[in-house]
NUGUMAR-424826 format. One line per field, with one value per residue (C-alpha): residue number from 1; x, y, z. Coordinates in nm, 2 decimals, decimal comma, padded with zeros to 4 digits. Example, Ala and Ser with C-alpha at 12.3 -4.5 7.8 and 13.67 -1.06 7.14 Angstrom:
BEGIN
timar = 1  2
u = 01,23  01,37
v = -00,45  -00,11
w = 00,78  00,71
//
This chain:
BEGIN
timar = 1  2  3  4  5  6  7  8  9  10  11  12  13  14  15  16  17  18  19  20  21  22  23  24  25  26  27  28  29  30  31  32  33  34  35  36  37  38  39  40  41  42  43  44  45  46  47  48  49  50  51  52  53  54  55  56  57  58  59  60  61  62  63  64  65  66  67  68  69  70  71  72  73  74  75  76  77  78  79  80  81  82  83  84  85  86  87  88  89  90  91  92  93  94  95  96  97  98  99  100  101  102  103  104  105  106  107  108  109  110  111  112  113  114  115  116  117  118  119  120  121  122  123  124  125  126  127  128  129  130  131  132  133  134  135  136  137  138  139  140  141  142  143  144  145  146  147  148  149  150  151  152  153  154  155  156  157  158  159  160  161  162  163  164  165  166  167  168  169  170  171  172  173  174  175  176  177  178  179  180  181  182  183  184  185  186  187  188  189  190  191  192  193  194  195  196  197  198  199  200  201  202  203  204  205  206  207  208  209  210  211  212  213  214  215  216  217  218  219  220  221  222  223  224  225  226  227  228  229  230  231  232  233  234  235  236  237  238  239  240  241  242  243  244  245  246  247  248  249  250  251  252  253  254  255  256  257  258  259  260  261  262  263  264  265  266  267  268  269  270  271  272  273  274  275  276  277  278  279  280  281  282  283  284  285  286  287  288  289  290  291  292  293  294  295  296  297  298  299  300  301  302  303  304  305  306  307  308  309  310  311  312  313  314  315  316  317  318  319  320  321  322  323  324  325  326  327  328  329  330  331  332  333  334  335  336  337  338  339  340  341  342  343  344  345  346  347  348  349  350  351  352  353  354  355  356  357  358  359  360  361  362  363  364  365  366  367  368  369  370  371  372  373  374  375  376  377  378  379  380  381  382  383  384  385  386  387  388  389  390  391  392  393  394  395  396  397  398  399  400  401  402  403  404  405  406  407  408  409  410  411  412  413  414  415  416  417  418  419  420  421  422  423  424  425  426  427  428  429  430  431  432  433  434  435  436  437  438  439  440  441  442  443  444  445  446  447  448  449  450  451  452  453  454  455  456  457  458  459  460  461  462  463  464  465  466  467  468  469  470  471  472  473  474  475  476  477  478  479  480  481  482  483  484  485  486  487  488  489  490  491  492  493  494  495  496  497  498  499  500  501  502  503  504  505  506  507  508  509  510  511  512  513  514  515  516  517  518  519  520  521  522  523  524  525  526  527  528  529  530  531  532  533  534  535  536  537  538  539  540  541  542  543  544  545  546  547  548  549  550  551  552  553  554  555  556  557  558  559  560  561  562  563  564  565  566  567  568  569  570  571  572  573  574  575  576  577  578  579  580  581  582  583  584  585  586  587  588  589  590  591  592  593  594  595  596  597  598  599  600  601  602  603  604  605  606  607  608  609  610  611  612  613  614  615  616  617  618  619  620  621  622  623  624  625  626  627  628  629  630  631  632  633  634  635  636  637  638  639  640  641  642  643  644  645  646  647  648  649  650  651  652  653  654  655  656  657  658  659  660  661  662  663  664  665  666  667  668  669  670  671  672  673  674  675  676  677  678  679  680  681  682  683  684  685  686  687  688  689  690  691  692  693  694  695  696  697  698  699  700  701  702  703  704  705  706  707  708  709  710  711  712  713  714  715  716  717  718  719  720  721  722  723  724  725  726  727  728  729  730  731  732  733  734  735  736  737  738  739  740  741  742  743  744  745  746  747  748  749  750  751  752  753  754  755  756  757  758  759  760  761  762  763  764  765  766  767  768  769  770  771  772  773  774  775  776  777  778  779  780  781  782  783  784
u = 01,20  01,45  01,33  01,01  01,03  01,26  00,98  00,74  00,89  00,93  00,52  00,39  00,61  00,53  00,17  00,08  00,32  00,12  -00,25  -00,17  -00,08  -00,34  -00,62  -00,47  -00,73  -00,45  -00,55  -00,56  -00,78  -01,04  -01,07  -01,18  -01,39  -01,56  -01,55  -01,44  -01,22  -01,38  -01,25  -01,55  -01,88  -02,10  -02,48  -02,68  -02,97  -02,83  -02,96  -02,75  -02,45  -02,41  -02,42  -02,19  -01,91  -01,60  -01,64  -01,50  -01,59  -01,74  -02,01  -02,19  -02,51  -02,57  -02,90  -02,96  -03,26  -03,47  -03,74  -03,99  -03,90  -04,10  -03,92  -04,13  -04,42  -04,32  -04,26  -03,93  -03,69  -03,36  -03,11  -03,11  -02,85  -02,96  -02,61  -02,47  -02,20  -02,10  -01,96  -01,60  -01,61  -01,80  -01,51  -01,38  -01,71  -01,87  -01,72  -01,92  -01,91  -02,17  -02,37  -02,34  -02,45  -02,79  -02,86  -03,24  -03,55  -03,64  -03,34  -03,16  -02,83  -02,85  -02,54  -02,45  -02,54  -02,87  -02,92  -02,79  -03,00  -03,29  -03,17  -03,18  -02,96  -02,90  -03,26  -03,47  -03,74  -03,75  -04,06  -03,95  -04,02  -04,30  -04,52  -04,42  -04,31  -04,12  -03,75  -03,51  -03,20  -02,90  -02,60  -02,46  -02,23  -02,08  -01,97  -01,63  -01,61  -01,83  -01,86  -02,16  -02,37  -02,71  -02,86  -02,99  -02,85  -03,03  -02,99  -02,96  -03,30  -03,50  -03,60  -03,72  -03,92  -04,02  -03,72  -03,37  -03,06  -02,93  -02,56  -02,28  -01,95  -01,73  -01,39  -01,24  -01,06  -00,64  -00,68  -00,95  -00,82  -00,85  -01,22  -01,44  -01,82  -01,98  -02,00  -02,40  -02,30  -02,20  -01,92  -01,67  -01,32  -01,00  -00,79  -00,43  -00,27  -00,22  00,11  -00,05  -00,22  00,09  00,33  00,07  00,07  00,44  00,47  00,22  00,38  00,74  00,60  00,45  00,80  01,02  00,89  00,81  01,20  01,30  01,07  01,24  01,61  01,55  01,37  01,58  01,91  01,80  01,70  02,11  02,24  02,05  02,17  02,54  02,55  02,42  02,65  02,99  03,15  03,13  03,27  03,54  03,64  03,65  03,86  04,13  04,21  04,32  04,01  04,03  03,77  03,63  03,64  03,40  03,20  03,13  03,01  02,73  02,66  02,64  02,42  02,18  02,20  02,10  01,81  01,73  01,74  01,49  01,27  01,24  01,15  00,90  00,75  00,76  00,58  00,29  00,27  00,18  -00,09  -00,25  -00,28  -00,44  -00,65  -00,80  -00,80  -01,20  -01,19  -00,96  -01,19  -01,47  -01,29  -01,17  -01,50  -01,30  -01,16  -00,80  -00,55  -00,29  -00,53  -00,52  -00,17  00,06  00,38  00,72  00,93  00,77  00,76  01,16  01,22  01,09  01,29  01,57  01,46  01,41  01,80  01,93  01,71  01,90  02,25  02,20  02,02  02,34  02,60  02,55  02,51  02,83  03,03  02,94  03,01  03,34  03,44  03,34  03,61  03,85  03,96  03,92  03,60  03,62  03,69  03,33  03,15  03,36  03,25  02,86  02,88  03,02  02,73  02,45  02,64  02,63  02,30  02,16  02,36  02,30  01,91  01,74  01,90  01,78  01,45  01,45  01,55  01,28  01,01  01,13  01,12  00,78  00,64  00,81  00,74  00,34  00,35  00,10  00,34  00,56  00,35  00,59  00,56  00,89  01,04  00,74  00,78  01,18  01,12  00,91  01,17  01,40  01,16  01,15  01,54  01,58  01,35  01,50  01,82  01,70  01,54  01,77  01,75  01,38  01,44  01,69  01,43  01,19  01,44  01,45  01,07  01,16  01,16  00,84  00,64  00,52  00,78  00,70  00,67  00,98  01,19  01,07  01,18  01,53  01,58  01,50  01,76  01,99  01,96  01,93  02,01  01,82  01,53  01,54  01,52  01,24  01,05  01,16  01,04  00,70  00,71  00,76  00,52  00,24  00,34  00,30  -00,05  -00,15  -00,02  -00,25  -00,51  -00,55  -00,50  -00,79  -01,01  -00,97  -01,31  -01,35  -01,66  -01,48  -01,38  -01,75  -02,13  -02,08  -01,96  -02,27  -02,56  -02,89  -03,16  -03,17  -03,17  -03,55  -03,64  -03,77  -03,83  -04,05  -04,00  -04,30  -04,45  -04,58  -04,84  -05,02  -05,06  -05,10  -05,44  -05,52  -05,63  -05,33  -05,10  -05,29  -05,27  -04,85  -04,85  -05,03  -04,78  -04,48  -04,47  -04,50  -04,58  -04,56  -04,52  -04,34  -04,37  -04,03  -04,03  -03,72  -03,70  -03,58  -03,42  -03,24  -02,94  -02,78  -02,44  -02,18  -02,04  -01,72  -01,46  -01,10  -01,14  -00,86  -00,55  -00,53  -00,87  -01,14  -01,45  -01,70  -01,98  -02,28  -02,65  -02,74  -03,08  -03,36  -03,65  -04,00  -04,20  -04,22  -04,19  -04,24  -03,93  -03,76  -03,84  -03,71  -03,37  -03,26  -03,48  -03,62  -03,93  -03,88  -03,82  -04,07  -03,85  -03,74  -04,14  -04,18  -03,87  -04,02  -04,34  -04,16  -04,00  -03,71  -03,50  -03,36  -03,00  -02,88  -02,52  -02,31  -02,13  -02,41  -02,43  -02,31  -02,38  -02,72  -02,83  -02,77  -02,76  -02,95  -02,88  -03,19  -03,18  -03,44  -03,51  -03,27  -03,04  -02,87  -02,98  -02,83  -03,10  -03,02  -03,25  -03,24  -03,21  -03,14  -02,94  -03,08  -02,82  -02,84  -02,69  -02,47  -02,50  -02,82  -02,74  -03,10  -03,29  -03,26  -02,98  -03,20  -03,60  -03,83  -04,18  -04,43  -04,56  -04,17  -04,08  -04,38  -04,32  -03,97  -04,05  -03,86  -04,00  -04,06  -03,93  -03,96  -03,94  -03,98  -04,26  -04,05  -04,17  -04,07  -04,08  -04,11  -03,84  -03,58  -03,79  -03,68  -03,61  -04,00  -04,19  -03,95  -04,03  -04,42  -04,40  -04,23  -04,46  -04,75  -04,60  -04,52  -04,82  -05,01  -04,75  -04,82  -05,20  -05,14  -05,03  -04,80  -04,45  -04,22  -03,92  -04,02  -04,00  -03,91  -03,92  -03,52  -03,36  -03,10  -02,79  -02,54  -02,21  -01,94  -01,59  -01,59  -01,41  -01,66  -01,73  -01,36  -01,29  -00,93  -00,90  -00,99  -00,79  -00,46  -00,60  -00,59  -00,24  -00,09  -00,23  -00,15  00,25  00,26  00,16  00,41  00,71  00,62  00,62  00,96  01,09  00,91  01,13  01,45  01,38  01,30  01,63  01,84  01,68  01,72  01,94  01,68  01,45  01,66  01,70  01,33  01,29  01,59  01,42  01,03  00,92  00,52  00,39  00,25  00,57  00,71  00,41  00,37  00,70  00,69  00,33  00,51  00,75  00,51  00,29  00,65  00,77  00,44  00,29  00,57  00,60  00,27  00,21  00,55  00,38  00,08  00,27  00,48  00,21  00,07  00,39  00,38  -00,01  00,06  00,24  -00,02  -00,25  -00,06  -00,05  -00,45  -00,57  -00,94  -00,90  -00,99  -00,83  -01,13  -00,91  -01,10  -00,98  -01,17  -01,00  -00,61  -00,70  -00,80  -00,48  -00,26  -00,45  -00,60  -00,25  -00,08  -00,35  -00,41  -00,02  00,01  -00,31  -00,17  00,15  -00,03  -00,17  00,12  00,40  00,57  00,47  00,74  01,04  01,37  01,71  02,00  02,31  02,54  02,93  03,16
v = 02,89  02,72  02,39  02,50  02,64  02,30  02,07  02,26  02,12  01,78  01,81  01,95  01,72  01,43  01,49  01,61  01,36  01,10  01,26  01,29  00,94  00,81  01,05  01,11  00,98  00,76  00,60  00,32  00,38  00,55  00,26  00,11  00,37  00,36  00,01  -00,20  -00,51  -00,48  -00,31  -00,16  -00,02  -00,07  00,10  -00,16  -00,47  -00,82  -00,96  -00,70  -00,72  -01,06  -01,06  -00,81  -00,90  -01,10  -01,49  -01,56  -01,24  -01,19  -01,00  -00,86  -00,62  -00,32  -00,14  00,22  00,43  00,65  00,59  00,74  00,75  00,82  01,09  01,16  01,12  01,33  01,20  01,26  01,08  00,89  00,69  00,30  00,07  -00,27  -00,48  -00,82  -00,67  -01,05  -01,07  -01,05  -00,80  -00,53  -00,54  -00,18  -00,02  00,00  00,02  -00,14  00,07  -00,14  -00,46  -00,69  -00,61  -00,69  -01,03  -01,10  -00,90  -00,77  -00,63  -00,33  -00,14  00,23  00,49  00,67  01,02  00,89  00,69  00,98  01,19  00,94  00,87  00,48  00,19  -00,17  -00,36  -00,05  -00,06  00,17  00,25  00,31  00,23  00,26  00,14  00,19  -00,09  -00,23  -00,31  -00,41  -00,27  -00,47  -00,28  00,05  00,10  00,38  00,41  00,50  00,71  00,96  00,85  01,13  00,98  00,93  00,60  00,28  -00,07  -00,39  -00,68  -00,74  -00,79  -00,64  -00,31  -00,03  00,17  00,10  00,23  00,23  00,22  -00,07  -00,13  -00,43  -00,46  -00,60  -00,81  -00,89  -01,25  -01,17  -01,18  -00,90  -00,66  -00,36  -00,44  -00,16  -00,17  00,02  00,42  00,36  00,21  00,42  00,29  00,35  00,24  00,25  00,54  00,62  00,87  01,18  01,32  01,70  01,61  01,42  01,76  02,02  01,78  01,71  02,09  02,13  01,96  02,10  02,44  02,41  02,21  02,46  02,79  02,65  02,51  02,84  02,97  02,78  02,84  03,22  03,24  02,94  03,11  03,47  03,33  03,14  03,48  03,62  03,36  03,35  03,73  03,66  03,37  03,62  03,56  03,20  03,18  03,46  03,23  02,92  03,16  03,32  02,95  02,83  02,75  02,79  03,02  02,71  02,55  02,80  02,74  02,43  02,47  02,72  02,45  02,15  02,35  02,40  02,04  01,94  02,13  02,02  01,66  01,73  01,94  01,71  01,40  01,64  01,71  01,33  01,26  01,50  01,43  01,07  01,15  01,43  01,16  00,89  01,18  01,34  01,06  01,02  01,42  01,36  01,10  01,34  01,62  01,40  01,21  00,88  00,61  00,66  00,43  00,21  00,13  00,50  00,44  00,73  00,62  00,56  00,64  00,98  01,09  00,97  01,18  01,49  01,43  01,45  01,71  01,89  01,85  01,93  02,29  02,32  02,26  02,46  02,74  02,75  02,78  03,17  03,24  03,04  03,21  03,52  03,39  03,29  03,63  03,82  03,56  03,78  04,08  04,30  04,46  04,64  04,33  04,21  04,55  04,52  04,17  04,27  04,57  04,35  04,08  04,34  04,49  04,15  04,08  04,41  04,40  04,02  04,02  04,26  04,10  03,81  03,89  04,06  03,76  03,53  03,79  03,73  03,35  03,39  03,58  03,38  03,09  03,15  03,28  03,08  02,92  02,83  02,72  02,52  02,46  02,44  02,74  02,96  02,78  02,83  03,20  03,20  03,08  03,33  03,60  03,46  03,42  03,80  03,94  03,77  03,88  04,21  04,22  04,47  04,70  04,71  04,75  05,02  05,24  05,18  05,34  05,66  05,71  05,64  06,02  06,12  05,77  05,77  05,68  05,29  05,26  05,50  05,25  04,96  05,06  05,22  04,85  04,69  04,95  04,87  04,51  04,49  04,10  03,98  04,16  04,14  03,72  03,72  03,92  03,71  03,41  03,58  03,63  03,25  03,13  03,36  03,31  02,90  02,96  03,23  03,04  02,72  02,98  03,11  02,79  02,66  02,95  02,93  02,99  02,61  02,77  02,75  02,36  02,25  02,23  02,02  02,36  02,57  02,68  02,47  02,76  03,10  03,09  03,09  02,85  02,48  02,27  01,93  01,74  01,84  01,46  01,53  01,67  01,30  01,18  01,48  01,66  02,07  02,01  01,86  02,10  02,37  02,22  02,22  02,59  02,65  02,52  02,73  03,11  03,09  03,39  03,20  02,87  02,88  02,59  02,55  02,36  02,28  02,18  01,81  01,81  02,13  02,36  02,68  02,70  02,90  03,21  03,25  03,17  03,26  03,19  03,30  03,09  02,74  02,81  02,56  02,73  02,85  02,55  02,78  02,61  02,55  02,41  02,59  02,71  02,75  03,03  03,42  03,66  03,44  03,24  03,53  03,70  03,36  03,31  03,72  03,79  04,10  04,12  04,11  04,46  04,57  04,52  04,13  04,07  04,23  04,05  03,68  03,80  03,86  03,50  03,60  03,49  03,60  03,48  03,48  03,46  03,66  03,36  03,29  03,61  03,73  04,06  04,07  03,72  03,40  03,03  02,71  02,36  02,18  01,79  01,62  01,27  01,30  01,60  01,88  02,20  02,55  02,80  03,18  03,39  03,79  03,81  04,05  03,97  03,98  03,86  03,61  03,72  03,37  03,05  02,83  02,47  02,35  02,66  02,70  02,93  03,14  03,11  03,11  03,17  02,87  02,99  03,04  02,66  02,52  02,75  02,61  02,25  02,23  01,92  02,00  01,76  01,69  02,00  02,09  02,32  02,57  02,73  03,11  03,18  03,52  03,44  03,15  02,84  02,73  02,33  02,29  02,45  02,27  01,96  02,01  02,09  01,74  01,52  01,71  01,62  01,28  01,21  01,24  01,05  00,75  00,79  00,75  00,43  00,41  00,22  00,47  00,66  00,94  01,28  01,53  01,91  01,97  02,31  02,48  02,42  02,70  02,77  02,55  02,63  02,89  02,99  02,90  02,56  02,44  02,41  02,37  02,72  02,84  02,57  02,67  03,08  02,97  02,79  03,05  03,35  03,09  03,00  03,37  03,48  03,22  03,31  03,69  03,57  03,43  03,76  03,96  03,76  03,76  04,16  04,15  03,93  04,26  04,53  04,49  04,80  05,01  04,91  04,92  05,34  05,37  05,23  05,46  05,76  05,67  05,51  05,41  05,05  05,02  05,13  04,76  04,59  04,85  04,85  04,44  04,49  04,73  04,49  04,23  04,45  04,55  04,20  04,03  04,32  04,41  04,01  03,93  04,21  04,09  03,74  03,81  03,97  03,70  03,41  03,54  03,39  02,99  03,05  03,15  02,88  02,59  02,80  02,80  02,42  02,48  02,70  02,60  02,78  03,14  03,36  03,40  03,62  03,64  03,99  04,02  03,69  03,82  04,14  03,98  03,79  04,10  04,34  04,09  03,87  04,14  04,27  03,97  03,93  04,30  04,20  03,86  04,06  04,33  04,05  03,82  04,03  04,13  04,49  04,56  04,78  04,61  04,83  04,61  04,71  04,75  04,66  04,68
w = 01,89  01,63  01,72  01,67  01,33  01,26  01,36  01,08  00,76  00,92  01,03  00,71  00,48  00,66  00,68  00,35  00,20  00,35  00,29  -00,05  -00,14  00,05  -00,15  -00,45  -00,72  -00,94  -01,30  -01,10  -00,80  -01,02  -01,26  -00,95  -00,81  -01,12  -01,27  -00,97  -01,13  -01,47  -01,78  -01,93  -01,84  -02,13  -02,13  -02,29  -02,18  -02,07  -02,43  -02,61  -02,37  -02,48  -02,79  -02,80  -02,61  -02,70  -02,61  -02,25  -02,14  -01,79  -01,71  -01,42  -01,40  -01,25  -01,31  -01,16  -01,14  -00,94  -00,68  -00,43  -00,06  00,28  00,48  00,81  00,60  00,30  -00,05  -00,20  -00,46  -00,41  -00,63  -00,63  -00,74  -00,82  -00,81  -00,69  -00,49  -00,34  -00,76  -00,77  -01,05  -00,82  -00,57  -00,50  -00,61  -00,24  00,12  00,39  00,68  00,89  00,85  00,49  00,13  00,01  -00,12  -00,11  -00,22  00,08  00,19  00,13  00,21  00,27  00,17  00,52  00,47  00,32  00,69  00,88  00,69  00,77  01,15  01,06  01,13  01,08  01,14  01,05  00,81  00,53  00,25  -00,08  -00,42  -00,66  -00,54  -00,20  -00,01  00,28  00,29  00,61  00,59  00,65  00,59  00,59  00,25  00,07  -00,33  -00,31  -00,63  -00,41  -00,06  00,07  -00,23  -00,09  -00,27  -00,16  -00,29  -00,31  -00,47  -00,87  -01,05  -00,77  -00,94  -00,72  -01,02  -01,37  -01,60  -01,45  -01,67  -01,73  -01,74  -01,75  -01,60  -01,84  -01,79  -02,16  -02,24  -02,26  -02,64  -02,68  -02,44  -02,67  -02,80  -02,77  -02,86  -03,16  -03,19  -03,03  -02,72  -02,43  -02,23  -02,01  -01,99  -01,82  -01,79  -01,78  -01,62  -01,85  -01,84  -01,81  -01,47  -01,37  -01,46  -01,29  -00,97  -00,93  -00,97  -00,72  -00,49  -00,55  -00,55  -00,22  -00,09  -00,26  -00,16  00,23  00,26  00,10  00,39  00,64  00,53  00,56  00,88  01,07  00,94  01,05  01,41  01,40  01,30  01,62  01,84  01,71  01,78  02,13  02,18  02,06  02,41  02,46  02,04  02,11  02,41  02,22  01,95  02,22  02,30  01,99  01,76  01,40  01,25  01,07  01,42  01,52  01,25  01,28  01,64  01,52  01,24  01,51  01,74  01,44  01,32  01,73  01,71  01,33  01,48  01,77  01,59  01,31  01,58  01,69  01,37  01,29  01,58  01,58  01,20  01,27  01,51  01,31  01,00  01,23  01,41  01,06  00,85  00,89  00,77  00,49  00,33  00,33  00,19  -00,09  -00,10  -00,15  00,06  00,16  -00,01  00,18  00,47  00,61  00,76  00,71  00,53  00,65  00,34  00,34  00,73  00,69  00,38  00,54  00,88  00,72  00,51  00,78  00,95  00,58  00,63  00,95  00,83  00,51  00,73  00,96  00,69  00,64  01,02  01,03  00,85  01,01  01,34  01,21  01,10  01,44  01,61  01,43  01,69  01,42  01,44  01,12  00,90  01,05  00,93  00,57  00,53  00,60  00,37  00,11  00,18  00,16  -00,18  -00,31  -00,23  -00,38  -00,72  -00,78  -00,64  -00,84  -01,15  -01,09  -00,98  -01,34  -01,53  -01,28  -01,41  -01,80  -01,78  -01,64  -01,94  -02,14  -02,01  -02,02  -02,38  -02,58  -02,80  -02,54  -02,27  -02,05  -01,70  -01,61  -01,70  -01,57  -01,20  -01,23  -01,34  -01,00  -00,81  -00,96  -00,85  -00,49  -00,47  -00,61  -00,38  -00,05  -00,18  -00,23  00,08  00,28  00,00  00,12  00,45  00,41  00,24  00,46  00,73  00,55  00,61  00,97  01,06  00,97  01,18  01,52  01,79  01,83  01,46  01,38  01,69  01,48  01,12  01,28  01,42  01,09  00,91  01,16  01,09  00,70  00,63  00,93  00,87  00,52  00,55  00,76  00,54  00,24  00,47  00,47  00,15  00,05  00,31  00,12  -00,23  -00,28  -00,11  -00,37  -00,65  -00,58  -00,46  -00,80  -00,97  -00,79  -00,82  -01,20  -01,42  -01,59  -01,75  -02,11  -02,06  -02,15  -02,04  -01,74  -01,60  -01,70  -01,50  -01,63  -01,58  -01,39  -01,04  -00,87  -01,12  -01,09  -01,39  -01,49  -01,79  -02,04  -02,06  -01,69  -01,85  -01,96  -01,63  -01,41  -01,41  -01,41  -01,06  -00,93  -01,11  -00,95  -00,64  -00,70  -00,84  -00,47  -00,27  -00,49  -00,51  -00,85  -01,05  -01,42  -01,55  -01,91  -02,15  -02,31  -02,65  -02,86  -03,17  -03,16  -03,54  -03,56  -03,38  -03,42  -03,54  -03,36  -03,58  -03,38  -03,69  -03,54  -03,13  -02,93  -02,98  -02,76  -02,68  -02,78  -02,97  -02,70  -02,60  -02,57  -02,54  -02,92  -02,90  -03,09  -02,88  -02,98  -02,83  -02,77  -02,50  -02,21  -02,33  -02,38  -02,03  -01,83  -02,04  -02,02  -01,65  -01,85  -02,08  -02,43  -02,63  -02,92  -03,15  -03,10  -03,05  -03,40  -03,56  -03,41  -03,58  -03,92  -03,92  -03,76  -03,43  -03,13  -03,01  -02,63  -02,69  -02,92  -02,99  -03,26  -03,41  -03,77  -03,81  -03,77  -03,84  -03,75  -03,93  -03,79  -03,85  -03,98  -04,03  -04,27  -04,36  -04,71  -04,62  -04,36  -04,49  -04,34  -04,30  -04,22  -04,04  -03,95  -03,57  -03,26  -02,97  -02,61  -02,41  -02,13  -01,79  -01,82  -02,05  -01,94  -02,03  -02,01  -02,17  -02,56  -02,71  -02,94  -03,00  -03,31  -03,34  -03,38  -03,71  -03,79  -03,68  -03,84  -04,19  -04,17  -04,08  -03,74  -03,52  -03,17  -02,91  -02,58  -02,37  -02,01  -01,79  -01,59  -01,29  -01,27  -00,90  -00,70  -00,47  -00,32  -00,20  00,18  00,23  00,36  00,10  -00,14  00,02  00,04  -00,32  -00,40  -00,22  -00,34  -00,71  -00,62  -00,49  -00,79  -00,99  -00,80  -00,77  -01,17  -01,13  -01,39  -01,46  -01,46  -01,29  -01,04  -01,20  -00,90  -00,94  -01,06  -00,90  -01,11  -01,08  -01,06  -01,27  -01,12  -01,11  -00,90  -00,52  -00,35  -00,44  -00,35  00,01  -00,05  -00,15  00,21  00,34  00,17  00,25  00,64  00,65  00,49  00,73  01,01  00,91  00,85  01,18  01,33  01,11  01,20  01,56  01,54  01,33  01,65  01,91  01,68  01,76  02,09  02,16  01,97  02,11  02,46  02,47  02,34  02,56  02,88  02,72  02,70  03,09  03,17  03,09  03,19  02,89  02,93  03,00  02,67  02,47  02,48  02,33  02,07  01,97  01,92  01,75  01,48  01,43  01,35  01,10  00,94  00,86  00,78  00,63  00,37  00,29  00,26  -00,01  -00,20  -00,16  -00,29  -00,61  -00,60  -00,61  -00,96  -01,12  -01,04  -01,10  -01,47  -01,55  -01,40  -01,66  -01,90  -01,93  -01,92  -02,19  -02,12  -01,79  -01,74  -01,45  -01,22  -00,93  -00,61  -00,52  -00,21  -00,05  -00,16  00,02  00,30  00,33  00,26  00,50  00,76  00,82  00,97  01,15  01,31  01,34  01,50  01,73  01,85  01,89  02,14  02,29  02,41  02,41  02,72  02,86  03,14  03,02  03,19  03,29  03,15  03,33  03,01  03,04  02,77
//
């Protein structure tokens, strides 16, 4: 059992360290994914780029756009790149799975996600383009920046649609490394590792390692103590033939170190095997190719093994001291020593936990925001609770008289062995707290961080650019509407020369000013109902008719008015309008933030820019309906025979930054549950080893067959239940520290997931113990 527990840090440490090294997106790797071997990616045509860049620069073109694709008789759209991947500047942008890159006009390479979806491989043909044409597939390649990106890659200059975006990779000469394009030219440049990101990553790793190490030390220490008790006769005989107390203690430490070496070796072998077996899964989860040629790090594994052996030695120090004292003939001295230890832990643990809580509160203060202080405080809380474990067990012992027999026996046994049970509870607490802290951080709401995390439109909508009216006729639009469960088609017009001014003058300290959709819509009741989901009120319609405005977000309201920023040819003017608030359910980045009537827009001189057509649907679409509607629309566009990119029906993008979008959250929850159940199993094994006398007594008085299993299940529920609840509470402390250094994050606590962990894990531990525990009661002959 000890070797199994000591194999955990070697296995988990070696695997996580190698996986983190292979998957972490450093600045260097991020630059290679986005830019290949270039310094800049400039968004400009070839002539403009050649005139801009310094003399001596090396340049490679990279065009990207969308085109039509025939899939099983239906038209759809896909992204395509036109790039020369034989150019050294593009090295690192793509990874070739099979075949080779496209070199000629009739060739194409497919992303593996698209190839799997179409069931195509090297040597097959594909119909795509505007107009449609056949290309031969010569390779399966994936963009390193996003491996599952469904893309077609063709040779440079082979455009599959009318107006692709033109980019150029640029390597600057040595004497112009600091050159940047003019402000009106878009570009991407290389990035450097952010100190804040490095601090968060380092803290997260140490958080997991520190809490896991505490868990192992506590669990191994408790198990070693039980083992040393059972070896009391053997150690006493060694002492009787002349061994000193220190020599007796060294025997216990040497036993642990031997098991630590065996466990470390087994853990490292399993870790290396697991890394090789799960390399493809890691690449899919991170959506990037693995670094280091997907090889496990030898140094990481050796360090993890050394830590396992070190933890084995550290965990044996306390039990070794106790075994040395028990080798003394005076039993009273042993009992007195245990009492002194319990008092010391009690009076030292509670102040330590309080001090840790004060440190956490100080570290998360907006004026301090120190991650190191907060994590140190979280560690002190954990250590303080671990030291106070015997107090918790003693308090539970006072309730035993009111419980049913199996639970009463479990609680009283725990109260008799407060140090061992307290250590087991603290180990479960440590196992849970680290995962809870990372779960809370990963589920943070990042909607305040910018428009990239906001939804584009309400659910159950589809949209098209408004300019499609120039080439789709009424009959084709009617056919498209017949393919959809659409009860309303809303034309959303937006003023191109105006925006609404944010009225929030004093945002919360440390937080950016709320970034709400600030465009000015021109419309009436239909637009209001589309954004808010409810019919426009009579008051709102009357205010629009009187020259006022309707705001969808309180950030724009200044009591009962709002202000617009209107750009004219000669000046920028600010216009104040009476307004009413009709709140939207959430920010919709693709829709206006306020609306005025067409008459008011004309009176104020607002210029109507490009908008969109929004299909307001009665219900969600299934994939077949969406594909049929997409095919009807693209067929009309191909018949129009115009030189443009394909325009597809655009579903709304949901808001980002929530628990459902981060699979690592569920992985941490599962790992936390598994490790906690394993720790509970070890604790039950310890308790069973110490309750042989109680079980023998029950056998002597005719105890039932299921009584032993029920007692074991109650022991598991006691240790895992109390430890898990404490771990959930303690996990908020390190999460608060991570939030302190990221003021753009706000709490989005997944209470249901925390409840599942707090309740489900102890229940699973009890059910698992019921399933595997022995049920037979054995009478043990006792000798004094």
